[in-house]
C-alpha positions in Angstrom: 43.5 -13.1 -28.5 42.1 -14.7 -25.3 43.2 -13.9 -21.8 44.5 -17.1 -20.2 42.9 -15.9 -16.9 39.5 -15.8 -18.4 36.9 -18.1 -17.0 34.4 -18.9 -19.7 31.0 -20.2 -18.6 28.6 -21.9 -21.1 25.0 -22.0 -20.2 21.6 -22.4 -21.9 19.2 -19.4 -22.1 15.4 -19.7 -21.7 15.0 -20.4 -25.4 17.4 -23.4 -25.3 20.3 -21.5 -27.0 23.8 -22.0 -25.7 25.4 -18.7 -24.5 29.0 -18.1 -23.4 29.9 -15.7 -20.6 33.1 -14.6 -19.1 33.0 -14.8 -15.3 34.1 -11.4 -14.0 33.7 -12.0 -10.3 31.7 -13.7 -7.6 30.3 -11.5 -4.8 28.6 -12.6 -1.6 25.7 -10.6 -0.3 23.7 -11.8 2.8 25.4 -15.2 2.5 24.2 -15.7 -1.1 26.8 -15.8 -3.9 26.2 -13.9 -7.2 28.1 -14.2 -10.4 29.0 -11.1 -12.4 29.0 -12.2 -16.1 30.0 -10.5 -19.3 28.9 -11.9 -22.6 31.9 -13.5 -24.3 33.4 -11.5 -27.1 32.8 -8.1 -25.4 36.2 -6.3 -25.3 35.7 -4.8 -21.8 33.1 -4.2 -19.1 32.4 -0.6 -20.4 31.3 -1.9 -23.8 29.2 -4.8 -22.6 26.3 -5.2 -20.2 27.4 -7.1 -17.1 24.7 -9.6 -16.0 24.3 -10.5 -12.3 22.9 -14.0 -11.6 22.4 -16.0 -8.4 25.0 -18.8 -8.2 23.7 -22.1 -6.9 26.0 -25.0 -6.0 24.7 -28.6 -5.9 27.7 -30.7 -5.0 30.2 -30.3 -7.8 27.6 -28.7 -10.1 27.0 -25.0 -10.5 24.0 -23.3 -11.9 22.9 -19.7 -12.5 19.5 -18.3 -11.7 17.9 -15.0 -12.8 17.1 -12.6 -10.1 13.4 -11.8 -10.3 13.0 -9.9 -7.0 13.6 -6.2 -7.5 14.6 -5.6 -3.9 17.2 -8.4 -4.1 18.6 -7.1 -7.3 18.7 -3.5 -6.0 20.6 -4.7 -2.9 23.2 -6.4 -5.1 23.5 -3.4 -7.4 24.1 -1.1 -4.4 26.8 -3.5 -3.1 28.6 -3.6 -6.5 28.5 0.2 -6.7 30.0 0.5 -3.3 32.8 -1.9 -4.4 33.4 0.2 -7.5 33.6 3.4 -5.4 36.1 1.8 -3.1 38.4 0.7 -6.0 38.2 4.2 -7.5 39.6 5.9 -4.3 
């Protein structure tokens, strides 16, 4: 059964295969937006690996970019951990 609030995103991976993700959230770090994505079909966030991708807007179009810079990725990961800690309190 699908959650009506799910936002499914279909994109193409580096091999040209179509991949579907559920958009979990969008966070902004240093004025850059990042999408938290869960591969579609995973039952919950604990079972699947959440992917973090840079969100680019070009007019009405959206695209996702891999984060190759370790420092940028670590900064986002720390921010997400802080958010999780706040929600647990």
